[in-house]
Structures are given as structure tokens and as C-alpha cells.
ZAMARGU-4260 file (C-alpha; in steps of 0.2 Angstrom, whole numbers, plus 5000, padded with zeros to 4 digits):
<rodrens>
0) 4759/4838/5352 | 4755/4847/5336 | 4739/4855/5332 | 4744/4867/5318 | 4757/4867/5304
5) 4760/4886/5307 | 4761/4885/5326 | 4774/4877/5338 | 4771/4861/5346 | 4772/4856/5364
10) 4784/4843/5371 | 4778/4834/5387 | 4778/4817/5394 | 4768/4803/5387 | 4757/4802/5403
15) 4753/4820/5403 | 4749/4820/5384 | 4737/4805/5386 | 4729/4812/5402 | 4726/4830/5395
20) 4724/4825/5377 | 4707/4834/5376 | 4713/4849/5385 | 4728/4852/5374 | 4719/4857/5358
25) 4701/4863/5354 | 4704/4859/5335 | 4696/4844/5327 | 4713/4837/5321 | 4727/4834/5334
30) 4744/4824/5331 | 4756/4817/5344 | 4772/4809/5339 | 4785/4801/5350 | 4801/4809/5355
35) 4818/4802/5360 | 4832/4812/5368 | 4849/4810/5359 | 4863/4819/5368 | 4850/4829/5378
40) 4841/4835/5362 | 4823/4830/5357 | 4822/4820/5341 | 4805/4816/5334 | 4801/4797/5333
45) 4787/4798/5319 | 4784/4779/5319 | 4775/4781/5336 | 4760/4792/5334 | 4742/4796/5339
50) 4731/4806/5327 | 4714/4813/5330 | 4703/4818/5316 | 4687/4828/5317 | 4685/4823/5336
55) 4678/4806/5330 | 4692/4796/5323 | 4708/4791/5333 | 4723/4782/5325 | 4738/4776/5335
60) 4754/4766/5333 | 4763/4765/5349
</rodrens>
């Protein structure tokens, strides 16, 4: 979960992120991208994402 370019993001399970999507950020824009574990280290999978814009538009590619 990322809601600011200047603040750290949050790594959580997909189920937690979807369930608590609205609670995780009070900003109008929110971005989520997939993560894979490679040798125990998280690596972003940017082709899998959810993007919220202005609380009204939701784009996703899962």
C-alpha cells in the first residue's frame, strides 16, 4: 500500500489490503501493487495493481 511518494508504504496480505482498503488511507489517491517473495525478500510486481483516484475512480489489474 502506498499513499504518499514521501512516506513509506505498508506490506500486508492481499486479503487484509482489500478488506481494510478504506481504512488504510484517508487521502483521495491510494495505490496498491503486488509483491512476490524472492529468496525471502519482497519484490514489487507492478503489473498487478489497484489504484484509487479522488475516492471516486478505481482501476485494477490483478
